[in-house]
Backbone bond lengths (Angstrom), bond angles and torsions (degrees), N, CA, C in turn:
res aa  C-N    CA-C-N  psi(-1)  N-CA   C-N-CA  omega(-1)  CA-C   N-CA-C  phi
1 M - - - 1.449 - - 1.529 108.73 -
2 D 1.297 116.39 131.91 1.455 122.15 -177.79 1.522 109.67 -98.38
3 N 1.344 116.71 117.59 1.461 121.44 -178.47 1.521 112.53 -103.50
4 T 1.316 117.72 16.93 1.453 119.82 -178.75 1.522 110.75 -78.20
5 I 1.326 114.47 150.75 1.463 121.28 177.67 1.515 107.40 -98.48
6 S 1.322 117.30 123.43 1.461 120.41 -178.20 1.524 111.99 -82.09
7 C 1.328 116.64 -19.92 1.463 121.09 -178.79 1.524 108.29 -148.23
8 I 1.328 117.06 137.76 1.468 120.73 -179.29 1.528 111.75 -59.05
9 C 1.326 117.08 -27.78 1.472 120.50 -179.81 1.522 112.26 -61.67
10 E 1.322 117.08 -21.69 1.462 120.52 177.00 1.526 111.53 -67.24
11 S 1.331 117.52 -23.47 1.459 120.07 -178.66 1.535 112.74 -105.45
12 L 1.322 117.93 -8.71 1.463 120.80 178.86 1.523 110.49 -83.57
13 E 1.315 116.14 138.93 1.460 121.74 176.82 1.516 109.19 -124.86
14 E 1.313 115.88 147.23 1.455 119.61 177.30 1.532 109.64 -67.98
15 I 1.326 115.49 145.11 1.465 122.63 178.04 1.520 106.62 -122.06
16 N 1.316 117.02 119.45 1.462 121.21 -176.80 1.519 113.55 -85.89
17 E 1.327 116.98 -14.99 1.461 121.20 172.42 1.514 108.38 -170.12
18 F 1.323 116.01 148.40 1.454 121.80 174.47 1.522 107.62 -92.38
19 R 1.318 116.76 134.78 1.459 121.33 -175.66 1.516 113.34 -76.08
20 S 1.341 116.64 -21.58 1.462 120.06 -179.74 1.517 108.99 -157.97
21 I 1.323 116.33 165.60 1.458 120.46 176.48 1.522 110.12 -67.14
22 L 1.341 117.60 -31.45 1.462 120.66 177.18 1.525 111.35 -65.05
23 E 1.328 116.90 -40.77 1.455 120.35 176.63 1.531 109.64 -62.67
24 F 1.317 117.53 -42.68 1.464 121.46 178.79 1.529 110.53 -62.67
25 E 1.321 117.96 -43.55 1.459 121.34 179.59 1.527 111.78 -64.42
26 R 1.337 117.84 -38.39 1.471 121.21 175.11 1.524 109.89 -62.91
27 F 1.325 116.12 -40.44 1.457 119.87 179.87 1.534 110.71 -65.76
28 L 1.335 117.65 -38.77 1.467 120.62 176.42 1.535 111.03 -59.86
29 R 1.329 117.02 -40.72 1.468 120.65 177.39 1.530 110.78 -64.56
30 Y 1.326 116.80 -39.78 1.462 121.72 178.00 1.530 110.19 -61.69
31 I 1.314 117.71 -46.63 1.468 121.82 179.10 1.528 109.80 -63.31
32 S 1.323 117.16 -41.20 1.464 121.57 177.41 1.529 111.06 -58.63
33 D 1.319 116.69 -41.86 1.465 120.74 177.22 1.526 111.52 -64.41
34 L 1.342 117.13 -40.16 1.468 120.12 178.30 1.519 111.12 -63.98
35 I 1.315 116.88 -35.14 1.468 120.97 176.81 1.530 109.68 -67.47
36 K 1.325 117.44 -45.65 1.463 121.74 179.29 1.528 111.51 -60.48
37 Q 1.334 116.72 -34.90 1.464 121.58 179.60 1.530 112.07 -78.80
38 G 1.328 116.67 -10.77 1.457 120.40 179.46 1.520 114.49 87.40
39 D 1.334 117.52 9.62 1.465 120.78 -179.74 1.527 112.25 -77.28
40 L 1.331 116.90 -35.34 1.465 122.86 179.90 1.524 108.68 -129.09
41 F 1.336 115.85 155.88 1.456 120.51 169.40 1.517 108.31 -142.49
42 E 1.336 115.13 149.06 1.461 120.30 -176.93 1.518 110.24 -78.15
43 I 1.334 115.11 140.61 1.457 122.29 176.54 1.533 108.10 -128.24
44 P 1.334 117.76 162.28 1.472 119.22 178.81 1.532 112.05 -63.72
45 V 1.321 115.47 144.58 1.466 122.05 175.41 1.526 107.57 -72.95
46 E 1.315 116.73 125.65 1.462 120.34 -178.61 1.523 113.06 -89.18
47 K 1.330 116.23 -34.65 1.461 120.43 179.16 1.517 108.24 -149.11
48 S 1.315 116.25 119.18 1.454 121.90 -175.68 1.523 111.68 -70.02
49 Y 1.337 115.55 146.23 1.464 123.36 178.76 1.520 108.59 -86.13
50 A 1.291 117.79 94.81 1.475 123.55 176.02 1.523 113.21 55.54
51 G 1.317 117.80 26.94 1.456 121.44 175.88 1.516 116.01 81.07
52 F 1.322 118.83 2.50 1.463 121.66 178.24 1.527 109.92 -77.81
53 P 1.336 118.18 150.81 1.470 120.56 176.00 1.525 110.08 -62.89
54 E 1.326 116.07 138.81 1.454 119.10 -179.71 1.512 111.80 -157.51
55 K 1.335 114.36 167.05 1.460 122.82 174.28 1.520 107.90 -135.69
56 W 1.345 115.11 148.52 1.456 120.75 176.31 1.521 109.03 -113.13
57 Y 1.332 114.84 145.14 1.453 121.83 -179.89 1.526 109.17 -131.67
58 K 1.317 115.42 142.53 1.463 121.15 -179.95 1.520 108.28 -115.80
59 C 1.312 115.75 138.29 1.454 122.26 177.36 1.526 108.83 -72.95
60 S 1.322 116.11 131.19 1.464 121.37 -179.94 1.521 112.03 -70.58
61 N 1.324 117.00 -20.60 1.458 120.54 -176.38 1.532 112.89 -93.53
62 C 1.330 116.98 -56.70 1.470 120.07 -172.69 1.527 113.57 -103.24
63 G 1.332 117.49 -13.32 1.464 120.38 179.31 1.519 115.00 85.75
64 E 1.328 117.38 2.20 1.471 120.58 177.39 1.521 109.26 -60.31
65 I 1.333 116.74 141.66 1.462 121.54 179.73 1.524 109.09 -110.01
66 W 1.336 114.63 133.96 1.454 123.05 -179.30 1.514 109.27 -120.05
67 R 1.319 116.93 144.80 1.467 121.28 177.48 1.519 108.92 -117.60
68 L 1.334 113.79 134.53 1.453 121.58 175.38 1.515 107.02 -113.35
69 V 1.331 115.73 111.21 1.460 121.20 179.57 1.525 106.88 -101.61
70 Y 1.324 115.01 124.21 1.462 121.45 -175.49 1.532 111.09 -71.86
71 P 1.329 116.87 143.88 1.467 120.47 175.17 1.529 110.46 -63.66
72 D 1.312 115.55 142.80 1.466 122.86 176.29 1.525 105.26 -150.72
73 F 1.337 115.62 93.92 1.461 121.69 -170.75 1.528 112.15 -44.11
74 P 1.338 117.03 133.49 1.458 128.79 9.40 1.535 114.11 -86.59
75 F 1.330 118.51 -4.77 1.472 121.74 177.02 1.521 109.06 -67.45
76 K 1.330 117.08 133.18 1.459 121.41 -172.39 1.524 114.01 -101.10
77 G 1.339 117.38 10.53 1.456 120.46 177.11 1.516 112.46 79.87
78 L 1.341 115.43 171.80 1.461 120.71 177.34 1.509 111.53 -165.34
79 W 1.330 114.97 163.80 1.461 125.63 176.64 1.527 105.61 -135.05
80 I 1.321 116.85 109.61 1.458 120.31 -175.97 1.513 110.55 -141.50
81 K 1.330 115.86 160.99 1.455 121.54 173.54 1.533 107.95 -73.52
82 V 1.319 115.30 145.60 1.457 121.13 175.20 1.535 107.13 -86.01
83 A 1.321 115.87 126.90 1.467 119.81 179.28 1.511 109.23 -65.59
84 N 1.312 115.78 131.82 1.471 120.61 178.81 1.503 111.84 -85.37
């Protein structure tokens, strides 16, 4: 049985809110590591999510685009796929 992941997107899950700033900071480090490994790369934001600060990332393998919207109290941020 082969347990290898062919694309990082297979292990990424959407996050509808971060429970704390520490959780968000850990997630930023995780994304930074994925960029260093070449799994993701940052691309320009095409359409902002309700004016909150954000960054978009594209998968180097499958081309899926992910958006990371930063928390801005009371909004708790999110990590979701960008609808194509």
